[in-house]
ZAZA-75104 format. One record per residue: residue in one letter; x, y negated, z of N, C-alpha, C in turn. Coordinates in nm, 2 decimals. Atoms other than C-alpha are relative to their C-alpha. Layout:
<sites>
> A | X | Y | Z | X | Y | Z | X | Y | Z
...
</sites>
This chain:
<sites>
> X | -0.10 | 0.00 | 0.04 | -8.11 | 0.80 | -4.67 | 0.06 | -0.16 | 0.01
> X | -0.03 | 0.12 | -0.06 | -8.06 | 0.43 | -4.61 | 0.04 | -0.06 | 0.19
> X | 0.00 | 0.02 | -0.19 | -8.05 | 0.48 | -4.23 | 0.13 | 0.10 | 0.02
> X | -0.18 | -0.10 | -0.02 | -7.74 | 0.73 | -4.26 | 0.10 | -0.08 | -0.09
> X | -0.14 | 0.11 | 0.04 | -7.52 | 0.49 | -4.46 | -0.02 | -0.13 | 0.11
> X | 0.07 | 0.05 | -0.16 | -7.68 | 0.24 | -4.16 | 0.11 | 0.07 | 0.09
> X | -0.08 | -0.06 | -0.12 | -7.55 | 0.45 | -3.89 | 0.16 | 0.04 | -0.04
> X | -0.18 | -0.02 | 0.01 | -7.20 | 0.56 | -4.06 | 0.07 | -0.10 | 0.01
> X | -0.05 | 0.16 | -0.03 | -7.14 | 0.20 | -4.11 | 0.07 | 0.00 | 0.11
> X | -0.02 | 0.03 | -0.06 | -7.19 | 0.14 | -3.79 | 0.09 | 0.05 | 0.07
> X | -0.14 | -0.14 | -0.06 | -6.94 | 0.46 | -3.67 | 0.10 | -0.06 | -0.03
> X | -0.10 | 0.07 | 0.04 | -6.72 | 0.29 | -3.88 | 0.01 | -0.13 | 0.07
> X | -0.08 | 0.11 | -0.07 | -6.70 | -0.05 | -3.75 | -0.03 | 0.03 | 0.15
> X | -0.08 | 0.03 | -0.12 | -6.71 | 0.04 | -3.41 | 0.13 | 0.07 | 0.00
> X | -0.11 | -0.08 | 0.02 | -6.43 | 0.30 | -3.51 | 0.11 | -0.08 | -0.01
> X | -0.10 | 0.16 | 0.01 | -6.24 | -0.03 | -3.62 | -0.02 | -0.06 | 0.10
> X | 0.00 | 0.05 | -0.11 | -6.32 | -0.17 | -3.35 | 0.11 | 0.02 | 0.09
> X | -0.04 | -0.07 | -0.09 | -6.17 | 0.08 | -3.11 | 0.19 | -0.03 | -0.07
> X | -0.12 | -0.01 | 0.04 | -5.88 | 0.11 | -3.38 | 0.10 | -0.16 | 0.04
> X | -0.05 | 0.14 | 0.01 | -5.84 | -0.29 | -3.36 | 0.06 | -0.02 | 0.12
> X | -0.06 | 0.00 | -0.10 | -5.79 | -0.30 | -3.00 | 0.09 | 0.08 | 0.10
> X | -0.10 | -0.04 | -0.04 | -5.58 | -0.04 | -2.98 | 0.14 | -0.02 | -0.08
> X | -0.15 | 0.05 | 0.11 | -5.31 | -0.16 | -3.25 | 0.04 | -0.15 | 0.12
> X | -0.04 | 0.13 | -0.17 | -5.36 | -0.50 | -3.00 | 0.03 | 0.06 | 0.07
> X | -0.05 | -0.03 | -0.04 | -5.29 | -0.34 | -2.75 | 0.15 | 0.07 | 0.03
> X | -0.10 | -0.03 | 0.05 | -5.01 | -0.16 | -2.90 | 0.11 | -0.11 | -0.07
> X | -0.06 | 0.14 | 0.03 | -4.89 | -0.48 | -3.02 | 0.06 | -0.04 | 0.10
> X | -0.01 | 0.04 | -0.13 | -4.86 | -0.64 | -2.67 | 0.14 | 0.07 | 0.01
> X | -0.04 | -0.07 | -0.02 | -4.70 | -0.32 | -2.59 | 0.16 | -0.03 | -0.05
> X | -0.08 | 0.08 | -0.02 | -4.44 | -0.40 | -2.80 | 0.08 | -0.08 | 0.02
> X | -0.08 | 0.20 | -0.01 | -4.38 | -0.78 | -2.76 | 0.09 | 0.06 | 0.19
> X | -0.06 | 0.00 | -0.12 | -4.29 | -0.62 | -2.40 | 0.13 | 0.06 | -0.04
> X | -0.08 | -0.11 | 0.04 | -4.05 | -0.35 | -2.50 | 0.11 | -0.09 | -0.14
> X | -0.10 | 0.07 | 0.03 | -3.90 | -0.61 | -2.74 | 0.10 | -0.11 | 0.05
> X | -0.08 | 0.11 | -0.08 | -3.80 | -0.88 | -2.52 | 0.07 | 0.11 | 0.04
> X | -0.07 | 0.00 | -0.09 | -3.64 | -0.62 | -2.24 | 0.06 | 0.06 | -0.13
> X | -0.17 | -0.05 | 0.12 | -3.40 | -0.46 | -2.54 | 0.05 | -0.14 | -0.05
> X | -0.03 | 0.14 | 0.02 | -3.37 | -0.84 | -2.64 | 0.12 | -0.03 | 0.10
> X | -0.07 | 0.07 | -0.11 | -3.28 | -0.90 | -2.30 | 0.12 | 0.10 | 0.07
> X | -0.11 | -0.08 | 0.01 | -3.04 | -0.55 | -2.27 | 0.08 | -0.03 | -0.08
> X | -0.10 | 0.06 | 0.11 | -2.88 | -0.67 | -2.55 | 0.07 | -0.11 | 0.02
> X | -0.04 | 0.15 | -0.07 | -2.78 | -1.01 | -2.38 | 0.12 | 0.05 | 0.10
> X | -0.07 | -0.08 | -0.10 | -2.66 | -0.81 | -2.12 | 0.16 | 0.08 | -0.01
> X | -0.08 | -0.12 | 0.06 | -2.43 | -0.54 | -2.30 | 0.08 | -0.14 | -0.05
> X | -0.08 | 0.08 | 0.11 | -2.31 | -0.87 | -2.50 | 0.08 | -0.06 | 0.17
> X | -0.07 | 0.08 | -0.09 | -2.25 | -1.08 | -2.15 | 0.16 | 0.12 | 0.10
> X | -0.01 | -0.09 | -0.05 | -2.10 | -0.72 | -2.00 | 0.18 | 0.01 | -0.12
> X | -0.12 | -0.02 | 0.02 | -1.88 | -0.62 | -2.26 | 0.10 | -0.17 | -0.07
> X | -0.05 | 0.14 | -0.01 | -1.72 | -1.07 | -2.29 | 0.08 | 0.04 | 0.13
> X | -0.02 | 0.09 | -0.13 | -1.64 | -0.99 | -1.91 | 0.11 | 0.17 | 0.06
> X | -0.07 | -0.15 | -0.02 | -1.54 | -0.57 | -1.97 | 0.15 | -0.10 | -0.15
> X | -0.11 | 0.03 | 0.08 | -1.24 | -0.81 | -2.22 | 0.07 | -0.04 | 0.05
> X | -0.08 | 0.09 | -0.10 | -1.14 | -1.03 | -2.00 | 0.06 | 0.05 | 0.05
> X | -0.07 | -0.10 | -0.11 | -1.11 | -0.78 | -1.70 | 0.13 | 0.08 | -0.08
> X | -0.08 | -0.03 | 0.01 | -0.89 | -0.63 | -1.91 | 0.15 | -0.05 | -0.07
> X | -0.10 | 0.08 | 0.07 | -0.66 | -0.90 | -2.09 | 0.07 | -0.03 | 0.18
> X | -0.10 | 0.00 | -0.14 | -0.59 | -0.97 | -1.66 | 0.07 | 0.15 | 0.06
> X | -0.03 | -0.08 | -0.06 | -0.56 | -0.64 | -1.58 | 0.16 | 0.03 | -0.09
> X | -0.11 | 0.00 | 0.09 | -0.26 | -0.59 | -1.92 | 0.10 | -0.08 | 0.11
> X | -0.08 | 0.10 | -0.02 | -0.15 | -0.92 | -1.78 | 0.06 | 0.03 | 0.14
> X | -0.05 | -0.06 | -0.14 | -0.12 | -0.77 | -1.38 | 0.07 | 0.08 | -0.05
> X | -0.12 | -0.19 | 0.02 | 0.06 | -0.44 | -1.52 | 0.13 | -0.05 | -0.04
> X | -0.12 | 0.09 | 0.01 | 0.35 | -0.68 | -1.67 | 0.10 | -0.05 | 0.05
> X | -0.08 | 0.07 | -0.06 | 0.42 | -0.86 | -1.41 | 0.00 | 0.13 | 0.12
> X | 0.01 | -0.10 | -0.09 | 0.41 | -0.56 | -1.18 | 0.09 | 0.11 | -0.06
> X | -0.12 | -0.09 | 0.05 | 0.67 | -0.38 | -1.44 | 0.13 | -0.10 | 0.03
> X | -0.14 | 0.12 | 0.02 | 0.90 | -0.70 | -1.46 | 0.00 | -0.01 | 0.15
> X | 0.02 | 0.02 | -0.15 | 0.82 | -0.71 | -1.04 | 0.19 | 0.08 | 0.02
> X | -0.12 | -0.09 | 0.01 | 1.01 | -0.40 | -1.02 | 0.09 | 0.01 | -0.05
> X | -0.16 | 0.04 | 0.09 | 1.24 | -0.49 | -1.32 | 0.14 | -0.01 | 0.08
> X | -0.11 | 0.11 | -0.09 | 1.40 | -0.75 | -1.08 | 0.00 | 0.07 | 0.19
> X | -0.06 | -0.06 | -0.12 | 1.35 | -0.59 | -0.80 | 0.13 | 0.14 | -0.01
> X | -0.13 | -0.13 | -0.01 | 1.61 | -0.24 | -0.89 | 0.12 | -0.08 | -0.05
> X | -0.12 | 0.08 | 0.04 | 1.82 | -0.54 | -1.08 | 0.08 | -0.07 | 0.15
> X | -0.06 | 0.04 | -0.12 | 1.87 | -0.70 | -0.74 | 0.08 | 0.04 | 0.04
> X | -0.05 | -0.09 | -0.11 | 1.88 | -0.37 | -0.55 | 0.13 | 0.06 | -0.06
> X | -0.15 | -0.06 | 0.06 | 2.19 | -0.26 | -0.81 | 0.12 | -0.10 | 0.01
> X | -0.05 | 0.11 | 0.05 | 2.33 | -0.61 | -0.81 | 0.08 | -0.01 | 0.19
> X | -0.08 | -0.04 | -0.20 | 2.37 | -0.59 | -0.39 | 0.05 | 0.13 | 0.03
> X | -0.05 | -0.12 | -0.04 | 2.49 | -0.24 | -0.41 | 0.20 | -0.01 | -0.05
> X | -0.03 | 0.06 | 0.11 | 2.72 | -0.37 | -0.67 | 0.15 | -0.09 | 0.09
> X | -0.04 | 0.05 | -0.13 | 2.85 | -0.62 | -0.40 | 0.12 | 0.04 | 0.05
> X | -0.06 | -0.02 | -0.11 | 2.89 | -0.42 | -0.15 | 0.12 | 0.09 | 0.01
> X | -0.09 | -0.10 | 0.01 | 3.10 | -0.17 | -0.32 | 0.15 | -0.09 | -0.01
> X | -0.09 | 0.12 | -0.02 | 3.34 | -0.48 | -0.38 | 0.01 | -0.01 | 0.04
> X | -0.03 | 0.06 | -0.08 | 3.34 | -0.58 | -0.13 | 0.09 | 0.13 | 0.17
> X | -0.05 | -0.10 | -0.09 | 3.43 | -0.27 | 0.07 | 0.15 | 0.04 | -0.10
> X | -0.19 | 0.02 | 0.11 | 3.72 | -0.22 | -0.27 | 0.11 | -0.07 | 0.08
> X | -0.09 | 0.08 | 0.01 | 3.85 | -0.52 | -0.20 | 0.08 | 0.00 | 0.16
> X | 0.01 | 0.04 | -0.14 | 3.84 | -0.53 | 0.24 | 0.12 | 0.12 | 0.02
> X | -0.05 | -0.10 | -0.10 | 3.94 | -0.19 | 0.28 | 0.10 | 0.09 | -0.10
> X | -0.11 | -0.08 | 0.05 | 4.06 | 0.03 | -0.02 | 0.14 | -0.04 | -0.03
> X | -0.06 | 0.04 | 0.02 | 4.28 | -0.22 | -0.17 | 0.13 | 0.00 | 0.06
> X | -0.12 | 0.05 | -0.07 | 4.47 | -0.34 | 0.11 | 0.08 | 0.15 | 0.03
> X | -0.03 | -0.08 | -0.04 | 4.55 | 0.00 | 0.19 | 0.12 | 0.10 | -0.08
> X | -0.01 | -0.04 | 0.13 | 4.63 | 0.11 | -0.15 | 0.16 | -0.05 | 0.00
> X | -0.11 | 0.08 | 0.01 | 4.90 | -0.16 | -0.16 | 0.09 | -0.01 | 0.12
> X | -0.05 | -0.09 | -0.07 | 5.04 | -0.05 | 0.21 | 0.07 | 0.07 | -0.06
> X | -0.10 | -0.13 | 0.00 | 5.11 | 0.27 | 0.10 | 0.06 | -0.02 | -0.08
> X | -0.12 | 0.00 | 0.08 | 5.30 | 0.17 | -0.21 | 0.06 | -0.07 | 0.04
> X | -0.10 | 0.09 | -0.03 | 5.49 | -0.05 | 0.03 | 0.16 | 0.08 | 0.04
> X | -0.11 | -0.07 | -0.05 | 5.87 | 0.05 | 0.10 | 0.08 | -0.04 | 0.08
> X | 0.02 | 0.01 | -0.20 | 5.89 | -0.08 | 0.42 | -0.06 | 0.10 | 0.05
> X | 0.03 | -0.10 | -0.09 | 5.89 | 0.19 | 0.62 | -0.07 | -0.06 | 0.19
> X | 0.05 | 0.08 | -0.15 | 5.86 | -0.01 | 0.91 | -0.14 | -0.04 | 0.04
> X | 0.12 | 0.04 | -0.01 | 5.56 | 0.02 | 1.05 | 0.00 | -0.22 | 0.05
> X | 0.04 | 0.19 | -0.06 | 5.43 | -0.40 | 1.13 | -0.12 | 0.00 | 0.09
> X | 0.13 | -0.01 | -0.12 | 5.15 | -0.52 | 1.36 | -0.09 | 0.03 | -0.05
> X | 0.14 | -0.07 | 0.06 | 4.83 | -0.39 | 1.30 | -0.06 | -0.06 | -0.04
> X | 0.09 | 0.17 | 0.04 | 4.60 | -0.64 | 1.13 | -0.13 | 0.07 | 0.05
> X | 0.16 | 0.03 | -0.12 | 4.27 | -0.71 | 1.30 | -0.11 | 0.05 | -0.10
> X | 0.10 | -0.12 | 0.12 | 3.97 | -0.53 | 1.21 | -0.03 | -0.11 | -0.06
> X | 0.03 | 0.08 | 0.16 | 3.84 | -0.68 | 0.87 | -0.15 | -0.03 | 0.06
> X | 0.12 | 0.03 | -0.05 | 3.49 | -0.73 | 1.05 | 0.00 | -0.12 | 0.11
> X | 0.00 | 0.17 | -0.10 | 3.63 | -1.01 | 1.34 | 0.07 | -0.04 | -0.10
> X | -0.09 | 0.06 | 0.03 | 3.88 | -1.14 | 1.11 | 0.00 | -0.16 | -0.08
> X | 0.08 | 0.12 | 0.01 | 3.82 | -1.50 | 1.14 | 0.05 | -0.16 | -0.11
> X | -0.02 | 0.04 | 0.04 | 4.00 | -1.61 | 0.90 | -0.02 | 0.04 | -0.15
> X | 0.03 | -0.04 | 0.09 | 3.84 | -1.45 | 0.65 | -0.10 | -0.12 | -0.10
> X | 0.05 | 0.10 | 0.09 | 3.62 | -1.61 | 0.36 | -0.10 | 0.01 | 0.04
> X | 0.15 | -0.02 | -0.05 | 3.25 | -1.72 | 0.46 | -0.08 | 0.11 | -0.07
> X | 0.04 | -0.08 | 0.07 | 3.12 | -1.45 | 0.18 | 0.00 | 0.15 | 0.16
> X | -0.04 | -0.14 | -0.09 | 3.33 | -1.14 | 0.42 | -0.06 | 0.01 | 0.19
> X | 0.09 | 0.05 | -0.20 | 3.24 | -1.30 | 0.78 | -0.16 | 0.02 | -0.04
> X | 0.13 | -0.08 | -0.01 | 2.88 | -1.27 | 0.68 | -0.05 | 0.10 | 0.01
> X | 0.03 | -0.16 | 0.10 | 2.87 | -0.93 | 0.54 | 0.10 | 0.05 | 0.16
> X | -0.04 | -0.02 | -0.13 | 3.08 | -0.87 | 0.90 | -0.04 | -0.01 | 0.08
> X | 0.17 | 0.06 | -0.13 | 2.81 | -1.04 | 1.10 | -0.08 | 0.11 | 0.03
> X | 0.07 | -0.06 | 0.05 | 2.57 | -0.81 | 0.93 | 0.05 | 0.13 | 0.03
> X | 0.01 | -0.16 | -0.04 | 2.72 | -0.50 | 0.96 | 0.08 | 0.04 | 0.18
> X | -0.06 | -0.01 | -0.16 | 2.87 | -0.57 | 1.33 | -0.17 | 0.03 | 0.02
> X | 0.14 | 0.05 | -0.03 | 2.43 | -0.61 | 1.36 | -0.01 | 0.15 | -0.04
> X | 0.05 | -0.15 | 0.00 | 2.41 | -0.28 | 1.21 | 0.06 | 0.08 | 0.07
> X | -0.09 | -0.09 | -0.09 | 2.68 | -0.07 | 1.37 | -0.12 | -0.04 | 0.13
> X | 0.05 | -0.02 | -0.22 | 2.52 | -0.21 | 1.72 | -0.16 | 0.04 | 0.01
> X | 0.14 | 0.01 | -0.04 | 2.18 | -0.16 | 1.61 | -0.03 | 0.15 | -0.06
> X | 0.03 | -0.26 | 0.00 | 2.27 | 0.28 | 1.53 | 0.06 | 0.00 | 0.10
> X | 0.07 | -0.05 | -0.14 | 2.35 | 0.23 | 1.88 | -0.03 | -0.02 | 0.07
> X | 0.12 | 0.04 | -0.09 | 2.11 | 0.08 | 2.00 | -0.10 | 0.16 | 0.02
> X | 0.14 | -0.11 | 0.01 | 1.87 | 0.35 | 1.85 | 0.05 | 0.12 | 0.05
> X | -0.08 | -0.15 | -0.04 | 2.16 | 0.64 | 1.99 | 0.08 | 0.07 | -0.13
> X | -0.07 | -0.04 | 0.14 | 2.31 | 0.69 | 1.66 | 0.14 | -0.09 | 0.00
> X | -0.16 | 0.03 | 0.07 | 2.67 | 0.75 | 1.58 | 0.02 | -0.08 | -0.08
> X | -0.03 | 0.08 | 0.11 | 2.86 | 0.45 | 1.44 | 0.02 | 0.04 | -0.08
> X | 0.00 | -0.09 | 0.19 | 2.90 | 0.51 | 1.02 | 0.16 | -0.10 | -0.02
</sites>
């Protein structure tokens, strides 16, 4: 009976040693996995910080793009207004005042609005641009407008 108990104790000691080795290996593996997880958490935090920074930059770029579009539309509207004002004061208003004139006698023909050298500098510059546009249309074979 004592021999059997000795054998049982030896088997229990062997089993305990095996379990201790398995526990040690498991502990080592868990340590490695913990290091990996901690590294992943650090990378995730860094990525999150970078994403926040990128999101802020994209918001700034989006606002700038909208402001640029608004500015461009504003400039286009101002240019269209200036063109209409120039057309009105150079061609429409003189025609209205000459048609309401009580003098039926035809006078000398006024010089072409584009080539009048006594015009204000802004209108002369516009005339140069108009001549270039009309000349460019002729060069492309388009009828002048």
